[in-house]
N, C-alpha and C positions, 0 to 999 in steps of 0.2 A: 253700693257695690253689687248687692243682690238684684236690685232693680235694673241696674245697668246690664247685668248678666242675663236678664230675663227669667229670674228665678223667684220673683215675688208676685203675688196676685195671680189672676188667671193667665194662662199662656197666651201670649200675643202673636206667636209665630205658628203658622199652620202649613203642614205638608211640605212639598218640595219648594214652593215659593218661599216659605218660611225658613227653610234651611239656607237658601241663598241670602235672604235678608239678614239672618242672624250672623252668618259668616262675614258678610260685607260690613256689618255693624262692628263686630268684634275683631275682624281683620285676620285672625289666625286661630286654628285649632290644632292641637298636637296629635300626631298619628303614632300609633304603636300597634304592631301586628298581633300581639297576644290577645287571644279570644277565649276568655273563661265564661263570661256571660254577655259578650259583646265587645268589640274592639273599642279602644279609647275614644276615637272620633265619633263613633256611633253612640257610645254612652253619653258623651257630651250633648249630642243632638237630641237624644230621646228625653233628656231632662228639660228641654226647652221647647220642643216642637210638638204640636198637636198631631196625632196620627202619624208619627214618624215611622218610616220603614227603611231598612238598610239599603235597599236598591236606590233610594232617592239620592244619596251621596254619590254612588257610583255613576249614576246617570249624569249628574252635574259635572263630575270629574271627566268622564271618558266619552260621553256621547254629546253632551251639549257644550263641553269645554268652557264652562263658566268658572270652574274651580281647577286647581292644579296642585300636584304634589311638589313640595319645595322644602329646602333646608332653611328653616327660619329659627324657631326654637326647637332645635333638633329636627326630626322629621315632622313636617307640618302640612296642613292643607290651607291654601290661601286663595282669595279671589284672583282670577287669572290676570287682571289688569295691574296687580301689584308686582308681577314678575319683572317689569321694567325697572322698578325701583332698586332691585338687587344687582344692577349692573356694576356698581362700585365694588360690591362684595365679590362678585365673580372675577372682576379684573384684578383684584388685589389678594386673591387667595394665595397662601404660601405654596411653594412648589411641592405639592403632596405626592407627586409621582416618584420622587427620588429613590424610595426603597422598593419600588415595584419593578420587577424585571419583565422584559418582553412587551413593554407598553405599546410600542409601534406595531409589533406583530399582532397584538390583541386588537388594537384599533382597526387595523387593516381587515381582520376577520370580522369585526363588528360591522364594518361598512359592507362587506360582502353579504352577510346574513340579512341585514336590513334591506339591501337591494333585492335579495331573493324572496324573503318572507314578509317584508313590510315592517318587521319589528324584530327585536332580539332580547333574549333573557340569558342569564348566566348559564343555564342548562344547555344552551345552544353552543357554548364555547368550550372546546375540548382542551382546556388548559388546567391541568390538575394541580399545579404547584400551589402551595399555600405559604402565606407569611403571617406573622403575628400582626393583627390589626386591633382596632379599638375594642372589638367584642370577642377577640380570641383568634385562633388560627382560621384563616379565611382564604378561599380560592382567589388567586390574583385576578381572574376574569371578573368576579363579582366586584372586587375593589375598583378595577378600572371603570366598570359601568357606573358605579356610584360616584366616582370622582368626576367622570364626564358629566353626570347629572349636576353635581355641585358647580362645575365650571360653566354650566349652561349649554353645553354642546348637545346633551341628550335630555329628554324629558320622558316621564312615565306615560306611556300610551294607554295601558290598562294593567290590571292585576288579575291573576287567577290564583285564588287563595292568597298566599303571601308572596308569590313569585311576581316580580315586576318585569314588565315588557317595555322596552325602550324604543324610541325613534329619535331622529334628529329634530331638535327644537325648531330649526328654521323651516322644516317641512310641516311639522305639526301645527305651528303657530303662525304660518305664513299670512293668513288673513288677519289674525289678531295683531300681529306685530306691525302690520301696515297701518293699523288704526291708532297705534300708540306712538307718541313722540318719544324718542330715546331720552332718558333722563341722565344727564351728565352731572351727577352730584359730586361736589368735593367731599373729601373724607368727613369734614365737620358737618356738612349738610346731611350726609348719609347717616352718620351716627345719631344726629338729632332726630331724624325721621324714625330710626329704629327704636330709640328710647320712647318717643311719643307713641309709637305703635304698640309697645309693650304696656304702657300705661292704659291705652285704649283696650287692649286685650284682656287686662285684669280688671280694670275699672278704677282701682285705687292702688297706688304704690308709694313707697317711701324711698328716700335716697340712701339706701343701705345695700351692702353686698347681698345678693339674692339669686336664687335659681331663676327668677323671673328675667334676669339679664343674660341667661345662657345664649351663646351664639353671637353676642355683640362683643367685639374685641376692643375693650377700652379699660382704662384704670379709673380709680376713684376720683382723681383730679379732673379727668375728662368728663366723668359723669356729673360732677358738681357744676362744671361749666355749662354742660348741655341743659341741665335742669334750670339754671339761671336764665339761659337764653329762651327756653320754652316759656318761662314765666314772663319775661320781658316782652315776648311776642304774643302774649295772651292766648297761648295754645293749651296751657294747663292752669289749674287753680290750686293754690296752696290752702290747706285747711289744717286745723289742729284738733286733737282729741284732748279732753280733760285728762290731766295727769300723765300725758304722754309727751315727752320732750321733743320727739322727732315729728316734723310736719309730714302730712300726707299730701299726695298730688292726685288730682282727678282731671279727666279731660274737660276742657272748657264747655263742651256740650252737655256735660253732666251736672253743671252748676244749677240749672233750673230744676232738675230732679232733686238735688240736695235741698233746695229751698222748699220744695213741696213736702219733703220729709220733715224739715224743721217746723213747718206750719201745719203739720198733721193732715195733709191733703192726699196722702197715698192710700190706695185701695187695700183693704184687708180681706184676705181670702185664705182659708185653711188649705195648705198644700204641702205635700211631702215629695221629695225627689231623692233618688240615689245618684250620687255625684261620682263622676269618673275620676280615677286616681291621678290622671295627668290633666285634669280640667284646668283651664287658665285661671279659674277662681282660686285654685290651690297652688299656683306657681310659687308664691312666697308664703311658705308654711309658717314662718315665724310671725309674719304679719297676721295670718289667720288666727294664730294663737292669741295675739294681742287683741284683735277685733272681736273674736268669738269665744275666747277661752276654750279653744278646742285644739288639741295637739294631734296631728296626723302624720304618719309616715307610711310610704308605700313600701311594704316589706318583701316584695317579690325577689329582691336581690339580697335579702337578709337570710343568713343560715337558719334552718328550722329551729334549732335550739335557742336562738336569740330572738325569734319572733314573739311579739307580745300578743298578736291576734292571728294573722294568717297571711299568705302570699298575695292574695288579691281581694282586698277588703274595700268596700265602697262606703264613704261617709254618708250618713243620713241627714239630710237637711229638712227641717220642719219649720215652715214659716221663715222666721229670721234667725233660727238657731240650728247649730249642729247638735243633734240629740244622741248620736251614737254611730255605730258601724255595723255593716251587714256583710256576710259572706254568702254569695249566690253562685251556683254552678249550673250551667246549662249542660245536661248530660249528653245532648245531641244524639240520643237514641232515635233512629228514624221511625221506629214504631211507637214508642211511648211518648216521645217529645215532652219530657218533663223538666221542670225547673226546680232545683233543690235549694232551699234556704238552709244552709248548714249551721249558721249561728247568727245571733244578734247580740251586740254589746251596747247597752244604753249607758249614757253618762250618769254619774251618781246622783245628780240633782234633778233628773228627769222624772216628772210625774205623769204617768200614762192616764189619759182620760178618754172619754167616748169620741170626741172629735179627732184625737190623735189616732185612735184605733181605726176609725173610718178612713182617715187619710192614708194610713198604712195599707189597708186592704185595697184601696183604689190604686195606690202607687204600685203595689205588687201585681195587681191585675194588668195594669198598663205595661209593666216590665215583662210579664209573661207573654203578652201579645207582641211586644217588641222582639222577643226572642223566638217567636213562632212556636211556642209551647202550648200544650193542651191541658197541662195539670201542674200544680204546685205541691211540693212536698216540704216537710220540715216546719219551720217557724212561720206558719201562715197567719198568725195573729200576735199582737202585742199583749203582754200580760201586765196587769197593774202591779 
């Protein structure tokens, strides 16, 4: 699982080419706009890519158009050639506009603004009415823009901060679309593809209810049928863990790596990484607990009195084990540019030694560079 994710041994992905290679390999990384010490997508990439810089992802998204924003597992970033595979999803979306007033008027205004400015964002639309939406009271103009993106009519052209600017997909992707043959999947074929892609994104999954399946509308019976079909078509491999009654499934391309692990041929190299809260590695947290004996919850939506650790805590991966959690804040002071390590919680059975201390210092220094900071405050070393 960790080898598949590029988290064991020396980093094999480098700079912007490595960013594209990794996302093409994994298929999907989750996007979230919250930025405490880096946004989720950037946090995912900094843990895999040598010399990763935040502008690399933006360039691949909005200048080179090799990646795109898409609703996959919630808000996600995918290779642009996967957009065609979501045709079945777009054509079968429920009628989500039913509770939204003035849709036609808003769409007309969107068209006018795009014609005039080349793109549109919610701030350009003077519709102040709000309705209750998934994340609370929300302006109808923002809702219509996001629904049009889900429908495939609009696509994100660029972002300024967390503000998304949209254009018509047919204009933005006119060259790319002409290169891709439209995929007319049946519902069964589409769901099978989505399930396979989730297994690819995580590296290992089991056939149980899980957050890893978010965004795929199917029931347990359909999931059972899809897993059986993928096995019969040699697209996934079934494996068993000792004392675990549920089988696990890996992509067929991962079978050779599994054999290398079994025969002890995998590279050993001391390495520590801070893992993003919404990293695909953590999409099935119950599975992580079984595999690594590590329980993790993203507590950002947990009330402060019920939090065990803090709102934005990153798991610490050292070699092939999760050894604890860390709270890091980029204070974003333009003069000081400092990174504050507020707290560290190590697991009870962790024994700190010199190699672990050195790996922590190296990881923290890389994380400081990633956040463009000049200094580190707080827990700058591990104590034995």
